N, C-alpha and C positions, 0 to 999 in steps of 0.2 A: 177642742177635744182635750180633755185634761188628762195628764199623765202623772200617776202616783208612783212614788218611789219610796219603799219601805226600808229602813235600815234597822237591823237588830242591834241590840245594845252591845257595843264593843266589836261589832262586825264591820264589814267593808263592802262597799258597792263597786263593782268593776265596770259598770256602765256610766258612771258619773263623768269621767274623762271625755266621753263621746258627746255628752249633753252640755257640757260647759264650754262656751266660746273661748277662743284662744286669748281674746282681750281680756276676759274675766280671769283667766289663768295669770295674765301678767299683772293685772290689778290686785287680785287677791293673793298672789304668791303661790299659786299651785305649782307643785313640782311634777314635771312629767314622769319621773322615775317611780312615783308612788302609784301610778297607774299602768305600770308594766312597760312604758316607753324607755328605750335605752339612751341614756344621756351621753353627749360627746365626751371623749376622754379628755382629761385635763391638758394633755401633751399635744392636742390636735392644732392649737394656734401656733406652737412652737414649731411643729413639723411643718405646717404650711409655710412659716417664715423661712426656715432653712431650704425647703424645697423651692420657694421662689428665688432666694439668693443664689443657691446652685445653678438654677436655670439661667439667671442673668449672667453669672461669671462664664457659664458654659457657652452661651451664645456670643458674648463679647470676644472670648478667647477664640472661638471658631471663626468669627468674622475677621479678626486680625491675622489669623494664621492661614486663612483659606488660600489665598493665592500662593503663599510659600508652600503649603502642603501640595497643592497641585503641581507646582514646579518640582518639588522633591520626588513626587511620585513619577512624573514623566521622566525625569533624568535617572531615577532608579531604574526604569526599564531600558533606557539608553545605555547606562553604565553596564548593565547585566548582559547586554548584546552588543558591546562595543566591538567586538570582533567581526560581527555581522553586518555592521553598519559602515559603508564605504565613505571615505572622506578624501579629498583632494587638496593637499596643503598648498597654499600660495606662497611663494617665496619671493621676496624682492631683495635684490642685491645692489649695493652702490659702492663706488670707489672714488677716492679723492686723494689729494696731496696737502698735508698740514703745512702752513708757511713755517719758515725757519724760526721766527721769534716765538711762535707758539710751541714749536718743538723744544726750543730751549726751556721753556717754562715747565714742560711735561717732564724733561730730563731732571730739572730741578726738584720737582715734587717726588719723582721716583727715588732720588738720592736722599731727600730729607724725611719724607713721611713713610714711604713704603706701603706695605699691604693694607688694603681697606680704605686708603684715602680715595676720595672722589676725583673726578677730573676738574681741574681748575675752571673757574667760571669763564674766562676768555676762550678756552677750547671749546666749552659746551655751547657757548654763543656761536662760534665759528661753525660747529656741527650743525646747529639749527638753522642758521642762515644760508650755508652753503650746500648742505646735504639733506635738509629737512629731517634731521634726526634729533629727536628730544631725548637727551640722556638724563637730565636732572641730577641729583645728588646721589645716584647710585654708587655703591661701593664698587671699586675697580681692583683687578687683580694685577699686580705689578711684578715684572721681572726685569732683568738687564736688557732684554731684546724688545719687550713689547709692553703695552698697557691693554688690558682686556677687561670690557665692561659687560657682563651678562645682565639681560633685561627681561627675565621671564614674565609672562602675564597670563590671565586666564585665556585658554583657546590658542595659545601660540607663545612665541618667544622671539627674542631679537639679541643681538650682540653687536658691539663695536670694538675693532681691534686697531690700535695705532702702533706702527712700528717705530721704536724709539731711535733707531739709526737713520732711516731713509725718510720717516715722515709719511709713509703710505698709510692710508686710512681705509679700512674695509668695514662695510656694515651689511648685515643680513637680518631679514625680518620674515618669520614664518607664521602664516595665519591658517589654523586647522579648521575654521569654520564655526558656525553657530552652536552646533551640537557639541563640539569640543568645549566651547566657551561655557555653556550651561553646565556641562558635566564637571567642568573645574570649579564652577560656583557651588556646585552640590558638595564637592569634596574640600572646598576651602583652599584649593591649590593656587599659590601665587596671587592671592586676592588682597593681601594687606590686612592692617589691623582693623580697620573699619568694618570690613565685612566679616572678619573673625567675631568682632563684638555683636555684629547683628545676628550671627548664627547662634550665639550663646543666648541672646534675648529671644530668639525665635524658638529655641529649644525650651526655655522657660515657659513661653506661651503654649506650646504643644503639651507640655507637662501639665499645665493647669487644665487645659482642654480635657486631657485623659483622666486626670483625678476627679474633676467635677462630673464627668460622665460616669465614672465608676461609682461615685457617690449617689448620683441620681439613679443608677440601676439598682443600688442596695435599697433605696427608699421605695422602689416599686417592686422589688423581687418577691414580696409576699403574695402579690396579686398576678405575677407573671413567673410561673414555676420553671420555665426554661431559661431564665436569666443566667443562673450560676453554670448550668451545664454548657451554655454557649460560651460564657466567659472562659470556663475551663478548657473548652475545645481549642480556643485561640491560644492557649498556653501549651496544651499538650501536643498539638500537631507540630508546631515548629521545633519543640523540644525533641520529639521522637525523630524527626527529620535530621536534626543537627547530631543526635547521639548514634543513630543507626546508619545514615546514609552519606553523612559528611565526613571525608577523611581527617584524621587527627595527625 
């Protein structure tokens, strides 16, 4: 059955596009826009590239920060209800008598170096071997009567006191449990320089996770009209609570 198509001079046939195969379009250079078909915007490949890149950085940062975020979420709850969570500290006390030669060494350190000087190595070794107390190079507090070494740590604390006249040694350690330990990790309390550095890097990872998520929301916002109202709600609610209900 023959199909005849007549074209007026200078006219246009709207049905040609439906009769010409796609392969012919490509070979003969037909433009789909000539036949009423909407062409892809020039920025579409660039948008796809940035969307893919943002998704990659978003999932990588979320995977790295996932366990830390869970830890901080849980300890945020325990810190917020610290007064309602019972804890029974475990206290360990020990006593001993420092040998006279080591006591003489301590007296010399107190006279020559004074505040902030750590206990001398022979005294530290004696404490570890005789009293199972590891002091390390912690700074000591010195006076004419005693040498006192505070040893705070996450979830507890400890101290050692040496009487510079009699040589009496007292040691006490307090352990407040795992919840207190995790709470102190959350706050960075008595955790040292390495954990402090980790908290800084973790904060950068969370910031990257949040920023990439915000940019992804921006790229999808045109097709999801509730995007910005929900984001705004997350800002307005805590701001109103802080301004109206939290005392200044």
